[in-house]
C-alpha angles and dihedrals in degrees: 000000000000119000122236089249091056093046090050090050093054088048091054092051089053097045100045098066091053092044090052093049092050090052089055092047091050092047095046091049093052094047095044089054099045101039106011134255098272095049093052120092131201088242090058092048093053090047093051091046092047095232135118119269089239092063090065091061092051085070109020133030094209144000089266091059091049089054091054089047090053092051092046089049091054089049091059088054093049090048090054087059095048094048089061084083088083125186102235098067133079112273093246094052092045095051091044093052094046094051094045087054100039100051096053086047090060089054098044094047099034094121094051094041089053090053091050091051092049092051092047091053096046104106094214090057097043095092092048095049099035096094094047093045090052091046091055092047093050094046092052092047093050095049094046089048094049091048091052092045089052089060090045095246114171117244091011098176093050091049092046089055090052091050094047089047090053094050092044091049092052092044092050094050093047096046105040117000113048120042095206103029112177093236094159094058094041088056092069090041091052092048090050093045095050093046090048090051094050102035094047091055091059096052117105 
C-alpha cells in the first residue's frame, strides 16, 4: 500500500505541469493585451510568468503554438459554461440556469474576451487561429444540438445555430461595438427569445 508521502509526490508531479502552463497563459494574455502580440517575445512571456525559457518549449514549439494553446484553453472554459445547460432538467430551468451563468461570465471575463476577439480579427493571425476557432464553433454547435435533441426539439441543429448566433451577436455588441451596451436588460430578452424558439417548436 502506498504511503501518504508517495501519493502526495505523485499528485505534485501531475499538478506542476498544468500550473506551469497556466502561468504561461496568464503572462501571455497580460503582455498581448498591454503591448500587442507581435511586440511580445517568448522571453518576455517567461520572465512575466517567472519560469525558465526551456519550460515554454516543453509545451509549445513557438509563440504561435502558445497562442493557439491560449485560445484552446479559453475554449475549455467557455465549454464549461455551455455544459451548464444539462440534459436532465426541464427546458425552462435549463435555459434559465445557462443564461444566468453566461451573462455574468461575459462581464467577469470582458477584458480577456475582448483580447480574444481582437486576436481573432487580426488578419495576420487568422491562419494561425483558424483551426482553433473552427474547433470551438463546431464543439458549441454539437453540444447545443445534442441538448435540443435530448428534449426532442424539431430541427435541432438549425435551432442550435440560431441560439448560438443570438448569443454571439449579443457578445459582439457588448464586447466591441457599443460602449454602454444594455447587457442586463438583454439578459431577460435573450432568455425569452431562446425559450420562445424552443417551446414554440414543440407546440402542436
